[in-house]
N, C-alpha and C positions, 0 to 999 in steps of 0.2 A: 494352510501354508502361508507363512508370512511373506510380505513383499520383499524378497531378497534382492531382486534385480535393482530396484532403486531404493535408496534409503530416504527415510521420511524425516530424518533429524534436522535437515536444513530448512524444512518448513516450519518446524517447531521453533528453531532458532531465529528464523525470519519474523515470526509472529511476536516472539518475545522482544526483539529489538525494535520493531515497529510499534508495539505497545508502550514500551519504555520511552522511546523518543517521542511518540505522540503525546503521551502525558506531559513530558518536558516542554514540548512546543506549545501545548495548550496553556500551560502555566505562563510560558514567556509571553505568548500572544495576549494573554489577559493582564499581566502585570509589567510587561516590558514595553519596548518600542519608545521609550522616552527620548531616544536620540533623534526621533523625528520631531522637528520643531513645530511645523505646521500642524495644528490639530485636525483639519480636514484630511490632509494626506495621511496622518497618523491613523485616523479612523478608517480610511479607505484600505490602508495596508493591513490593519487589524481584521477587517472583514474578509479580505482576501486570504490571509493566513488562517483565519477560523474555518474557511472552506477547505483548505489544505489539511488542517488538523482533523476535521470531520471525516474527510475521505481516508485519512491515514488510520484513524481509530476505528473506523467502520470495517476496514479490511484486515486489521491485525488478527481479530477473531476468526476471520474467514480462513487465513493461513493456519491458524491453530486447528480449526476443524478439518482442514485438508490433511494436516499432518497426523491428526488422530485417526482419520478415515484410512490413510495410507498405512498406518501402523496396525490398526485393528481390523481393517476391512478384509484381510485375508486373501486379497487379490493383488497381483502386480499390475496396477493400472497407471499406465504412464501419463494418462490424461490428467490425473491428480497433479502430477509434477509440472506438466504444461500449464495447467490452470494456476498453480502456485507461482511459477516463474513469471507468467503474465501479469498477475496481481502484484507481485513484488516489483516488477519493472513499471507497472502503472503507478504505483505509489511513489516510487523513486522519481519518475518523470513528472508526474502531476504535482504532488505535495512538495517534493524536494526542490524542483525548480521554482515553485512559488515561494519557498522559504529563501532560496538563494537570491531571487530577485528583491524580496522584501528586506532582506538583511544586508545585502551588498550593493543593490542598485544595478547589478548586471542584467542587461536586457537582452543580450545576444541569443540566449537559449529559450527565450519566452515562446517562439514558435513551436517548440517541442512539447509544450504543456498539454495541447490537445491530444497528442500521441499518448500521453499518459492515460487520459480518459478512455481512448480507444483500446489501449492495452487492458485497462480494467474491465471493460465491456467484453473483450475477447476472453478474458479470464473467467468471467461468469459463464460465457457460452461453453468454454472448455469444461467447467464444472458439470454442466448439462450433459456433455459428451461422456464425461467419466461416469455419471450416474447411469446413462444408458448402456455403456460398455460393461458396468459391473453387474448388470441384470443378466448378461449372456452367459 
């Protein structure tokens, strides 16, 4: 029986969007940032953005795998969707807010960046719960 109660398309779409924008941000991080005049600040910004890109591109395939698992797994496992939502939120908060700060100088949302990391960790734990639930 396919997972009819929860659709997995959003996980696949989120994976595609994170992958595409992650590659774009990687290119911009490597070749852009010329608007930052001070070389030291520019390199610090580049290092910060590289960490954001790394997390984004690491988690895009995770969402893809969750979408495939939900679609092909034959079980309606809500924990897959919880995991996907936590990971998507984590990338948005962690990577997205680092990008926002680097590109605009907005510092007000900086305290939320660690919540992105926490959300990513909770997403990984939810994957574990999904795995345990799928065995039952």
